[in-house]
C-alpha positions, 0 to 999 in steps of 0.5 A: 735226928728226930727232925730228920725222921719227921721230915722224911715221913712227911715227904713220903705221905705227900708223895703217896697222896699225890700218886693216889689222886692220879689213879681212877677207882675200879668201881665208880661210886655212882653211875649216872643215867644213859643220856636220853639222846642215846638209845640202845640199838636192838639186835634186829628190827622187824618192819612194822606190818601194814594194816590188814583188813579183816575178811568180809563176813558173808551176809546173813541169809534172808529167812522166812517163816511161812504161813499155812492155811487150810480150806475153810468150812464156811459154817457158822459155829463150826470153824475148821482148824488144823492142830499141829504139834511139834515133838522136838526132843524130850518126853511126851506131854501126856496132858496133851496126848491123853486129851487128844485121845480121850476127846477123839481130836485129830491132829498132825504130829511132827516128830524128830528122830531123836524124839522117836527114839526116846518115846516108844510108848507115845509112838505106840499110842499114835500108831494105835489111833491112825484115825486121829494122828497123822505123823510127819517129819520134823527132821533128824536132829532138830536142826534149822533147815537153812542151807547157809551158816547162821544162828536162829534162836541160838541154834546153828543152822544146817549150813549147806544143801547137803546138811539140809538133805541129811536133816530131812531124809534122816528124819524120814528114815527114822520114821519108816524104821519106827513103823510109821508111814513115809511122811509127806510134810516137813517142818524144820526146827524153828519153822524158819527157812531160807528160800533156797532151802525151801526149793531143795526140800520141795524138790525132795517131794515134801510140802513144808508146813507153816502155820497161822497161829502160834499157840504156845510160843515154843512151849514157853508161854504160861497156861492162861495165855496159851489157852487164849491164843489157841482158843482164838483160832478161826476158820481155816487156821493152822495152829502150832504147839508142842507136845514134848515139854511135860514140865512146862505150863503151856501144856496145861493151857493147850489141853484146856483150849482143846476142850474149849474149842471142841465144846464150841463145835470146832471141826478139827482136821489133819493136814492130809485131810484137807486142801491147804495154801502155804506162802513162800512156795512151800506147798505149790 
């Protein structure tokens, strides 16, 4: 009997194993990688765009920095010089202003609307000394008078004829509103222009004030070099400096140079008091 039972059990186990070998597993033990030759097909394939060339940039406007000279005295030891000062923004430099008043040295001051608004006390000094000071137009917001978009020393230009008109006439309107006589001269921020803007400003009736001696390098030079530059001015020169940076060392050099020049017998004049010659059709 036992032999019969053992034989039956052995036969059942053999059949079960053979049956199990014929059924695949529900979850394979390992899934191999997808063959490299078979790539998945994307749901939608966008066409590769053709190369797009960037729009050509407008050429930078050609800028000029006009020179200006005045009629010479032609007297040995008595050079004739026109002192011009830009009052861009900021505060009045009392070191320079007090020297001009104390030494009775005439000068032409180019003021912006922004500077006028911040410095009523200095404006009052100018108006109280009409024999010394000629006040002229430096613009409304100290924007370079260039009628095409560009950057000059990091400052954005007016960029259009309409914006040049606004810069010039806005500055003049602020001057008249402050009780200053209507200006006849204009000097733009950075003293650089393009030729078309020069024509536009001249058509408004203004002469454009260049210069021949850069006295203080935009008020960024030291006192010693500023003094030397201004003291080197010769008969017929027009000097440009700044009267709106009281914390800069250049102002000290300006004040000292004025005293030195006066001691040498220099004849100081305002632009309105003497004949002048400017290049790039700025005064024709």
